[in-house]
C-alpha positions in Angstrom: 8.4 100.4 101.2 8.9 100.6 96.6 11.9 98.1 95.4 13.9 99.5 92.2 16.8 97.7 90.6 19.3 100.3 91.8 18.0 99.4 94.9 18.7 95.9 95.2 21.3 96.0 92.6 22.8 97.5 95.8 22.6 94.8 97.9 25.9 93.8 99.3 27.5 91.1 101.6 28.9 93.7 104.9 32.3 91.4 105.6 32.7 93.5 108.9 29.6 93.1 110.1 30.0 89.5 109.7 33.3 90.0 111.3 32.1 91.4 114.3 29.6 88.8 114.7 32.2 86.3 114.4 34.3 88.5 117.3 31.4 88.6 119.5 31.0 84.7 119.1 34.9 83.8 119.3 35.2 86.7 122.0 38.2 87.9 120.1 38.8 91.6 118.5 37.1 92.3 115.3 41.1 92.5 114.3 41.7 89.5 115.2 39.1 88.5 113.0 39.7 90.5 109.7 43.6 89.8 110.0 42.9 86.2 109.6 40.5 86.3 107.0 43.0 88.6 105.0 46.0 86.2 105.7 43.5 83.4 104.4 43.0 85.3 101.4 46.7 85.7 100.9 47.0 81.8 100.4 48.0 81.4 103.5 47.5 77.8 105.6 46.0 77.5 109.2 48.8 76.2 110.8 51.2 78.8 108.7 48.8 81.4 110.6 49.1 79.7 114.0 52.6 79.6 114.1 54.1 82.2 112.4 51.8 85.2 112.2 51.3 85.4 115.7 52.1 89.7 115.6 49.7 90.1 112.8 46.4 88.0 114.1 47.2 88.5 118.3 48.3 85.2 118.9 45.0 83.7 118.3 45.9 79.6 118.7 45.6 77.3 115.6 41.3 76.5 117.1 40.1 80.1 117.1 42.1 81.1 114.0 40.4 77.7 111.9 37.0 79.0 113.7 37.3 82.4 112.2 37.8 81.1 108.8 35.1 78.5 108.8 32.3 81.2 110.2 33.6 83.8 108.1 32.9 80.9 105.1 29.8 80.1 106.6 28.5 83.5 107.1 29.5 84.8 103.8 28.0 81.8 102.2 24.3 82.6 104.1 24.7 86.0 102.6 25.1 85.4 99.3 22.4 83.3 99.5 19.9 85.6 100.8 21.2 88.3 98.7 20.4 85.7 95.5 17.0 84.8 96.8 15.9 88.7 97.2 16.9 89.4 93.4 15.7 86.3 92.4 11.6 86.9 93.9 12.8 90.8 92.5 13.4 89.3 89.2 10.2 87.3 88.9 7.9 90.7 89.8 7.1 89.2 93.4 9.1 90.7 95.7 6.9 92.4 98.5 8.1 94.1 102.3 6.8 90.5 103.9 9.0 88.4 101.9 11.7 91.2 101.9 11.8 91.4 105.5 11.2 87.6 106.3 14.6 87.1 103.6 16.7 89.7 105.1 15.5 88.3 109.1 16.1 84.4 108.3 18.4 82.9 110.1 19.8 79.8 108.7 19.8 78.3 105.1 16.7 76.2 105.2 14.7 79.1 106.5 15.3 80.6 103.3 15.5 77.8 100.9 11.6 77.7 102.5 10.8 81.5 101.4 12.3 80.3 98.4 11.1 77.2 97.6 7.9 78.6 96.3 9.3 80.3 93.8 11.5 77.8 92.0 8.5 76.0 91.5 6.4 76.2 88.2 3.4 75.7 90.3 2.1 79.2 92.1 0.9 79.0 95.9 -2.5 79.8 96.8 -0.8 83.6 97.5 0.6 84.5 94.7 -3.0 83.4 92.7 -4.6 85.8 95.2 -2.5 88.8 94.4 -2.5 88.0 90.4 -6.4 88.4 91.2 -5.4 92.5 92.6 -6.8 90.8 96.1 -3.3 92.5 98.6 -5.2 95.7 99.0 -8.1 93.6 100.6 -5.7 91.3 102.5 -4.1 94.8 103.9 -7.7 95.5 105.1 -8.4 92.5 107.1 -5.4 93.4 109.4 -8.6 96.5 110.9 -11.8 95.9 110.0 -14.8 94.0 111.3 -16.7 91.3 109.9 -19.4 93.4 108.2 -17.3 96.3 106.8 -14.7 93.3 105.5 -17.8 91.7 104.1 -18.6 95.1 102.3 -14.7 95.8 101.4 -14.8 92.6 99.1 -17.9 93.4 97.5 -15.1 96.1 95.7 -12.7 93.1 94.3 -15.5 91.1 92.5 -14.4 90.9 88.6 -16.0 88.8 86.3 -14.9 89.9 82.8 -11.2 89.1 83.0 -9.6 87.5 79.7 -8.5 85.3 81.3 -11.2 83.9 83.6 -8.6 82.1 86.3 -8.1 85.8 87.2 -12.0 86.1 88.1 -13.4 87.0 91.6 -17.0 85.5 91.4 -18.3 86.6 94.6 -17.5 88.5 97.9 -16.6 85.3 100.0 -14.3 84.6 96.7 -12.4 87.7 97.6 -12.0 87.4 101.1 -11.2 83.6 100.7 -7.8 85.1 98.4 -7.1 87.7 100.8 -7.1 84.9 103.2 -4.1 83.1 101.5 -2.8 86.4 100.9 -2.4 86.9 105.2 -2.2 82.7 105.9 1.3 83.2 103.5 2.4 86.6 105.1 2.2 84.9 108.7 4.4 81.7 108.0 7.2 84.1 106.2 7.4 86.2 109.3 10.7 85.5 111.1 9.8 86.2 114.7 6.4 83.7 113.9 8.7 81.0 112.9 11.1 81.6 115.8 8.1 81.5 118.7 6.7 78.2 116.6 10.4 77.0 117.0 11.0 77.3 120.4 7.4 76.2 121.2 8.0 72.7 119.4 11.3 72.5 121.0 10.1 73.2 124.4 6.9 71.0 124.3 7.7 69.0 121.4 8.9 65.3 121.1 10.8 62.6 118.6 8.2 59.7 118.3 9.8 56.9 116.7 7.8 53.0 116.2 9.0 50.0 114.8 8.5 48.8 111.1 7.3 44.9 110.9 7.2 43.3 107.2 4.5 42.2 105.3 4.0 38.1 106.8 6.2 38.4 109.5 5.7 38.2 113.4 6.1 41.5 115.3 7.2 40.1 118.1 9.9 38.5 116.8 10.9 40.9 114.5 10.9 43.3 117.7 13.1 40.9 119.3 15.8 40.2 116.6 15.8 43.7 115.7 19.2 46.2 115.8 16.8 49.2 117.1 14.9 47.1 119.7 15.0 50.3 122.0 13.4 52.9 119.9 10.5 50.5 118.8 8.2 52.2 120.6 10.0 55.3 121.9 9.5 58.8 123.0 11.5 61.7 123.5 11.6 65.4 124.1 13.1 67.0 121.4 15.3 69.4 123.8 16.7 65.8 125.5 17.3 63.9 122.7 21.0 63.2 122.7 23.0 63.8 119.0 23.9 59.5 118.9 20.2 58.6 119.6 19.4 61.2 116.3 22.1 59.7 114.5 20.9 55.8 115.3 17.3 56.7 114.3 18.2 58.3 111.1 19.7 55.8 110.0 16.9 52.9 111.2 14.8 55.4 109.0 16.4 55.2 106.2 17.0 51.2 106.4 13.2 51.0 106.5 13.5 49.6 110.7 12.0 52.9 112.2 8.7 55.0 111.6 9.7 58.8 112.6 7.5 61.7 113.3 7.9 64.9 115.0 4.8 64.8 117.8 3.8 68.7 118.4 0.8 70.9 119.3 -0.3 72.9 116.6 -3.4 73.9 118.3 -1.4 75.3 121.0 0.8 76.9 118.2 -1.8 78.6 116.8 -3.4 80.5 120.1 0.4 81.4 120.2 0.6 83.0 116.9 -2.9 84.7 117.4 -2.0 86.5 120.5 0.7 88.7 118.7 -2.1 89.8 116.3 -5.1 92.4 117.1 -8.2 90.0 114.9 -10.8 92.1 114.5 -12.4 89.6 112.5 -13.4 86.1 111.8 -11.6 85.9 108.6 -8.2 87.0 110.2 -8.2 84.6 113.0 -8.8 81.8 110.4 -6.0 83.4 108.3 -3.6 83.3 110.4 -4.8 79.5 111.9 -4.3 78.0 107.8 -0.9 80.1 108.0 0.3 78.3 111.1 -1.2 74.8 110.3 -0.7 74.3 106.0 2.4 76.3 106.2 4.5 77.7 109.2 4.2 74.2 111.5 5.4 71.5 108.4 8.2 74.4 107.8 9.3 74.3 111.5 9.1 70.6 111.8 11.2 70.2 109.1 13.9 72.5 110.1 13.5 71.1 113.5 14.4 67.7 111.8 17.2 69.0 109.5 18.8 71.2 112.6 19.0 67.8 115.0 20.1 65.8 111.8 22.6 68.9 111.4 23.6 69.4 115.2 24.0 65.3 115.2 26.2 65.2 112.7 28.4 68.0 114.0 28.3 66.0 117.2 29.4 63.3 115.8 32.1 64.5 113.7 33.6 66.1 116.6 33.8 63.0 118.6 35.5 61.6 115.6 37.8 64.7 115.2 39.3 64.1 118.8 39.1 60.4 118.6 41.5 61.0 115.9 43.7 63.2 117.0 44.4 62.1 120.2 45.3 58.7 118.1 47.4 60.5 115.6 49.6 61.9 118.9 50.1 58.8 120.3 53.7 58.7 121.4 56.2 57.3 119.2 58.2 54.1 120.0 62.1 56.0 118.2 64.6 54.3 117.7 63.4 50.7 117.9 64.0 47.7 115.8 60.3 46.1 115.6 58.8 42.8 114.4 55.5 43.5 112.8 53.0 40.8 113.5 49.6 40.2 111.2 47.8 37.3 112.6 45.7 34.8 111.1 44.8 31.4 111.2 43.6 29.8 107.5 46.7 31.5 105.8 49.0 31.7 108.5 50.7 34.8 110.2 52.6 37.0 108.5 56.2 38.6 110.5 57.6 41.5 108.9 61.5 42.7 110.4 61.7 46.2 110.6 65.2 48.4 111.5 64.9 51.9 113.6 63.5 54.3 111.0 61.2 51.6 109.9 62.9 49.6 106.7 61.9 46.8 105.9 64.4 44.0 106.3 63.1 40.5 106.1 59.9 38.4 105.9 58.1 35.2 107.0 55.3 33.1 107.7 54.5 31.0 111.2 51.4 28.4 111.5 51.0 29.2 115.3 47.8 26.6 115.5 49.3 23.5 113.5 53.1 24.2 114.1 53.5 25.8 117.4 57.2 24.5 118.0 57.9 25.6 114.6 56.4 29.5 115.3 58.4 29.1 118.3 61.7 29.0 116.6 60.8 31.0 114.1 60.3 34.1 116.5 63.2 33.2 118.0 65.1 33.3 115.2 63.8 36.2 114.1 64.3 38.3 117.3 68.3 37.3 117.2 68.9 37.7 113.5 67.5 41.0 113.2 68.3 42.3 116.7 64.3 42.9 117.5 63.6 45.2 120.5 59.6 45.2 120.4 56.9 42.9 118.9 53.8 44.2 117.9 51.3 41.6 117.3 47.8 42.4 115.7 44.6 42.4 117.7 42.9 40.0 114.9 41.6 36.8 114.5 44.4 34.0 115.7 46.2 37.2 118.0 45.8 34.7 121.0 47.8 32.0 120.2 50.5 34.1 118.5 50.9 36.2 122.1 51.1 32.9 123.8 54.4 32.0 121.9 55.4 35.5 121.5 55.5 35.8 125.3 56.9 32.4 126.1 59.7 33.0 123.9 60.2 36.4 125.3 59.8 34.8 128.8 62.4 32.1 128.5 64.9 33.7 126.1 64.9 37.8 126.5 64.8 39.6 129.4 64.9 43.2 127.3 62.9 42.1 124.7 59.0 42.9 124.9 56.0 42.8 123.1 52.3 45.1 122.8 49.5 44.6 121.1 48.2 46.9 117.9 45.2 47.7 117.1 44.4 46.4 113.1 42.0 48.3 112.0 42.3 49.6 108.6 45.5 47.3 107.9 43.7 45.5 105.4 42.7 49.2 103.5 46.0 50.3 103.6 47.7 46.3 101.9 45.4 46.6 99.2 45.9 50.6 98.5 47.5 52.1 95.8 50.2 53.8 98.5 50.9 50.7 99.6 51.3 49.0 96.3 53.8 52.1 95.2 55.7 51.5 98.9 56.0 47.7 98.3 55.8 46.6 94.4 57.4 43.3 95.2 55.6 42.2 98.0 52.0 40.5 98.9 49.7 42.3 100.0 49.7 40.2 103.3 53.7 40.9 104.3 52.2 44.8 103.9 49.9 44.1 106.5 52.2 43.0 108.7 54.8 45.9 107.9 52.3 48.1 108.7 51.6 46.3 112.4 55.2 47.3 113.2 55.6 51.1 111.8 52.0 52.3 113.9 54.4 51.2 116.8 57.5 53.2 115.6 55.6 55.9 114.1 52.0 56.0 114.0 51.4 59.5 112.5 53.8 58.4 109.5 51.8 55.1 109.6 48.1 56.2 109.9 48.1 58.9 107.6 48.3 56.3 104.7 45.1 55.2 105.8 41.4 56.8 105.0 40.6 57.9 108.8 37.2 56.2 108.1 39.1 52.9 108.4 40.6 53.7 111.5 37.7 53.1 114.0 37.6 55.9 115.9 33.9 57.1 114.7 30.5 57.2 115.8 28.1 56.7 113.1 30.7 57.6 110.6 28.8 56.5 107.6 25.8 58.3 108.4 27.0 62.1 108.8 27.4 64.4 106.2 30.4 62.6 104.2 31.9 65.7 102.6 31.7 67.7 105.7 33.2 64.6 107.4 36.1 64.0 104.8 37.2 67.4 105.4 37.4 67.7 108.8 38.7 64.6 109.2 41.6 65.9 106.5 42.1 69.3 108.8 42.2 66.9 111.7 45.7 65.4 110.3 46.8 68.3 109.0 46.5 69.9 112.2 48.5 66.9 113.7 51.4 66.6 110.9 51.8 70.2 111.3 52.1 70.7 115.0 54.6 67.8 114.9 56.4 68.7 112.2 57.8 66.4 109.2 61.3 64.6 108.6 61.6 65.4 104.9 63.7 63.2 104.0 62.5 59.9 105.5 58.4 61.1 105.1 56.3 59.3 102.5 53.9 61.4 100.3 51.0 60.5 101.9 52.3 62.4 105.1 54.5 65.1 103.0 50.7 66.4 101.3 50.0 67.3 104.7 52.2 69.7 105.2 51.2 73.1 105.0 51.0 74.5 101.4 52.2 71.1 99.9 49.1 68.9 97.8 49.4 65.7 97.0 51.0 66.6 93.2 54.1 68.4 95.3 54.3 66.1 97.8 55.2 63.1 95.3 57.2 65.7 93.4 59.6 66.4 96.7 60.0 62.7 96.9 60.4 62.0 92.9 63.7 65.2 93.7 64.6 62.8 97.0 65.1 59.7 94.9 66.5 61.5 92.0 68.9 63.7 93.9 69.6 61.5 97.3 68.8 63.2 100.3 68.2 66.9 101.1 70.3 68.8 102.8 69.0 72.3 103.3 65.5 73.8 103.4 67.1 76.2 100.2 67.2 73.2 98.5 63.3 72.8 98.5 63.1 75.9 96.0 64.9 73.5 93.9 61.7 71.2 93.8 60.0 71.2 90.2 56.6 73.5 91.3 57.2 74.7 94.9 57.7 78.8 94.5 58.3 80.8 97.1 54.9 80.6 98.4 54.5 77.0 99.2 58.2 77.7 100.5 56.9 80.1 102.9 54.5 78.2 104.3 56.2 74.7 104.4 59.8 75.6 105.2 58.9 75.8 108.6 57.1 72.3 109.0 59.7 70.1 107.5 62.7 69.5 109.5 66.1 68.2 108.0 68.2 66.3 110.8 71.3 65.9 108.4 71.4 70.0 107.4 74.7 71.8 108.0 72.8 74.2 109.4 70.8 73.0 112.9 68.4 75.6 113.0 67.2 73.4 109.4 65.7 71.0 111.9 64.2 73.7 114.5 60.1 75.2 114.5 62.8 78.6 114.1 61.1 79.7 110.1 64.3 80.4 107.6 63.0 84.3 107.5 64.0 84.5 110.8 67.2 82.5 111.0 68.7 85.9 111.5 67.0 87.2 114.5 68.1 83.5 115.7 71.6 83.5 115.1 71.8 87.3 117.0 69.7 85.2 120.1 71.8 82.1 120.1 74.6 83.1 122.5 72.6 84.0 124.6 70.4 81.8 124.7 73.0 79.3 125.2 74.6 81.3 127.9 71.0 81.2 129.7 71.0 84.8 129.6 67.7 87.0 129.6 67.4 88.9 126.3 66.9 92.3 127.6 64.0 94.3 126.4 66.5 97.1 124.6 67.7 93.9 122.6 64.0 92.7 121.6 63.6 96.5 120.3 66.5 96.8 118.3 66.1 92.8 116.6 62.2 94.7 116.2 63.3 97.3 114.2 66.0 95.7 112.4 64.3 92.4 111.4 60.7 93.6 111.4 59.7 91.1 113.4 57.7 91.2 117.1 57.9 90.5 120.6 56.1 87.5 120.4 58.2 86.1 117.5 61.3 86.3 119.2 59.8 85.3 122.2 59.4 81.9 120.3 62.4 81.7 118.8 64.1 82.0 122.1 62.1 79.1 123.7 62.7 77.0 120.6 66.2 77.4 120.6 66.6 76.8 124.6 64.9 73.2 124.0 65.3 72.4 120.4 63.0 69.7 118.7 60.2 69.0 121.1 58.2 66.1 120.0 53.8 67.8 121.2 53.2 63.5 121.7 55.8 63.1 124.4 52.5 64.2 126.8 50.2 62.0 125.3 50.1 58.5 126.7 53.0 55.4 125.7 51.6 51.9 124.3 50.7 49.4 126.9 53.8 46.5 126.7 53.3 43.2 128.2 54.7 40.0 129.4 52.2 37.6 129.6 49.2 36.6 127.5 45.3 37.6 128.6 42.6 35.1 127.0 39.1 36.0 127.8 38.7 32.5 129.6 41.1 34.6 132.2 38.8 37.0 132.8 36.7 37.2 136.1 34.1 39.5 137.5 36.2 42.0 140.1 39.0 41.1 138.4 41.5 44.7 137.6 43.1 44.7 133.7 45.1 47.7 132.2 43.4 49.0 129.1 44.1 51.6 126.7 40.7 54.2 125.3 40.6 53.0 121.9 37.2 55.0 121.2 35.6 58.0 122.8 31.5 58.0 122.5 28.6 59.8 124.0 27.5 56.4 126.0 30.5 55.8 127.2 34.2 53.9 125.6 35.9 51.0 124.1 38.8 49.9 125.7 41.5 47.4 124.0 42.6 45.4 126.6 45.2 43.3 124.8 42.2 40.7 123.5 40.4 40.4 120.3 37.6 41.3 122.4 37.1 45.1 123.2 35.8 46.4 126.7 33.1 48.8 126.9 32.8 51.2 129.9 29.4 52.6 130.1 29.5 57.0 131.0 28.0 56.0 134.0 31.0 53.9 135.2 33.8 56.4 134.7 33.9 58.3 137.9 32.7 58.2 140.8 31.2 62.0 140.3 28.4 62.5 137.8 29.8 62.8 134.0 27.9 64.5 131.4 30.3 64.1 128.9 32.5 61.2 128.6 35.4 63.3 126.8 35.6 65.5 130.1 37.3 62.3 132.0 39.1 60.2 129.8 40.6 60.7 125.9 41.5 57.6 123.1 44.8 56.9 124.0 44.4 57.2 127.5 45.8 54.2 129.3 43.5 53.1 132.7 43.4 50.7 135.8 40.0 49.1 135.1 38.0 46.4 137.0 35.9 44.1 135.3 32.2 44.3 136.5 30.1 42.3 133.9 31.2 39.5 131.3 29.0 37.9 129.1 30.6 34.8 127.9 27.8 33.8 125.0 28.9 37.2 123.3 31.7 37.6 125.0 31.4 41.6 125.8 33.1 42.7 128.1 32.6 45.6 130.7 34.3 47.2 132.6 34.2 50.4 135.2 36.6 53.1 136.8 34.8 53.5 139.7 36.5 52.9 143.4 34.0 51.1 144.7 33.4 48.3 141.5 36.1 45.6 142.7 33.7 45.2 145.8 30.4 45.0 143.8 30.4 41.4 142.9 30.3 38.4 144.6 32.9 36.2 145.4 36.0 39.1 145.3 38.9 39.0 142.5 39.7 35.7 140.7 44.0 34.8 141.0 43.6 35.8 137.1 43.7 39.7 138.1 47.4 39.0 139.2 48.7 39.2 135.5 51.1 41.9 134.5 50.9 44.7 132.3 53.4 47.0 132.1 53.3 50.8 130.3 56.2 52.4 128.4 58.2 55.2 130.4 60.3 57.6 129.6 63.9 56.9 129.8 65.3 60.2 130.4 64.4 64.0 129.6 65.6 63.3 125.9 62.2 62.9 125.1 63.3 59.3 123.8 61.1 56.3 124.9 61.9 53.0 126.1 60.5 49.5 127.0 63.7 48.2 128.1 65.5 47.1 131.1 68.3 49.4 132.2 70.3 45.7 132.7 70.3 45.4 129.0 72.0 42.7 126.3 75.2 43.6 125.0 73.4 43.1 121.7 71.9 46.9 122.1 74.3 49.1 124.1 75.0 50.3 120.4 71.6 52.4 121.2 72.0 55.6 122.5 68.7 56.1 124.2 68.9 59.8 125.6 71.1 61.1 128.7 70.0 63.1 131.9 70.1 66.3 130.0 68.2 66.0 127.3 70.4 66.5 125.0 73.0 64.5 123.3 75.0 67.1 122.4 74.8 71.6 121.7 73.0 71.2 118.1 74.2 74.8 117.2 77.6 73.9 117.9 78.8 74.8 114.1 76.5 78.0 114.4 78.0 79.3 117.7 81.5 79.3 115.9 81.0 81.7 113.6 
């Protein structure tokens, strides 16, 4: 094949082929992929495309829309890099048919980079040197000639009169050696050979780890105390090793605790590759062996190690993402006045009162250990003074003592007040952050921590978006995976949840607003500044007055921003402003619970250029406006009594909330500072291959304690039906301690932990009605 500048310049990325590949991979149609890519290139965000452009992409869900975008970017980058490498080799006058085919057939970026590596180095490969000596025709002949004929042919390539002595070929043996170098590189560059060796190694190879003992230290002691004890003398087949083990092994290798090798059968690889060729002479056989042993095998081992790490990263990031999503989707406790409590012993416990909207009301400090009676009185007075309905106690050091006092105050004085334990993960990060200083410049960071405890209960999503997701504590080896990819993915997860839930435009912080479709950090701050200067924003149209918020940004964000105070009730729904006229036409029929006829839908489609899917979405939203997607997720656990580690007994039943799901099981919050662990083998009576198949972050379940490590304060739990009967001695009396879960009060979607026989001081609160609406929100529109 002859390569000309014209042919090389004509090479371009075939986007249509990429879209076909994506469509096949996702089992959707090519026009759907094309529609998503076009919308993204127009500046549309993934949440906007998924919710408001269903007609264009055929009602793909958000995950499919996002995958289309990700895969297109990934595959396009691969193709662009492929062409860069082909052109780079051509520009060095070193592009051969073998290299071209290898580059065009490469399936991964690492395979392409291996091909490019020799050409970006100053040092030439042995094959390159042989080509410069003019030995490529002899390499071609090596495929067909027998030993004698090859030796005779080699004599034609003897040259000793070159000006550059490095290009001389002194003997026939030298000529054959150079030709072997060329063939070895061809063998190594062949993508089919690479696939063959890769498959062989994955089927038969193992990852092997050995512990490293520092000079002068005792091997037995180092092994016994090592965090990586299980990997001290460890081997596992490559096709069986779990992603979390790869992450652990990689970390240990970086820390110098383990020596890691990939054990493969290179001799078998040589035999397999040699069988693919017709071998007529010894030199050809040796060239193939050299190509496999010296070039191909090391490259494949590097690729396997890289692939294992990439897959482990993907897996770890995937687990983190799913856990984060479920955490952010935790049900809020709406309309409740909360006392946020940040426990501490040395500096005391900080308590902050918040009203129903999360507004800071006041603060006080208690010393629960040094002055339990004073602490009791302070909490009791605060509940009365601030009309507190729920106390949110952080689970940090000193939490148990605080819980004991709070529980006593409630049981002795308030039948309708409850408390819950809130996970403190990331609270200290928030307290010292710029965001916290901007929100409460006059308050000490310890007070900010208490406020965060309370707000996490009132609206977990609005509060947790202020914290770096990596600090929230729901990841798996999060500091060992690709940090940029992790950050990008977690940002996507937060953005997805924020746009799925929707945002109150007049109460949302800049930290929350920046995740809304079409709004970045700078624009979020401008919206808050406009709100501070001009007061509440009373309509979606007023958004256009915000500096920097142009037509495209308005299009992308308007539907996700809710304005309860607006005179137009549609501003507090998922109906996009571009479809308000459609909504007004179908509203009377929806209110009368009449079906929208096919004829009317057709008229609306023609009149407003909308599709049937959009009309159906509008009808569904008008029938049940402002549904909160978090309603289907578990609510916080409300407690009456206190549980201490010393109360726990093997066989005891405890109610707990899944805090973090990992490959080997899950960590469970049972209201103690100590977190319980349920191993994957204890999740169900039937076999579980993936914990996420049966549990998710936020799930509330009743567990059985099957083991207690009193020295290390470790709690082992089980969900198996026979768990209680396995331990000797039965269930202790401690199992009678009650833990109650918050229930829905009515069909309105409001949640309350309060009894029906509430104290008069709380009668001013309306917690919903049986029909799910306080009033008809569209009455004003219907009158027009």
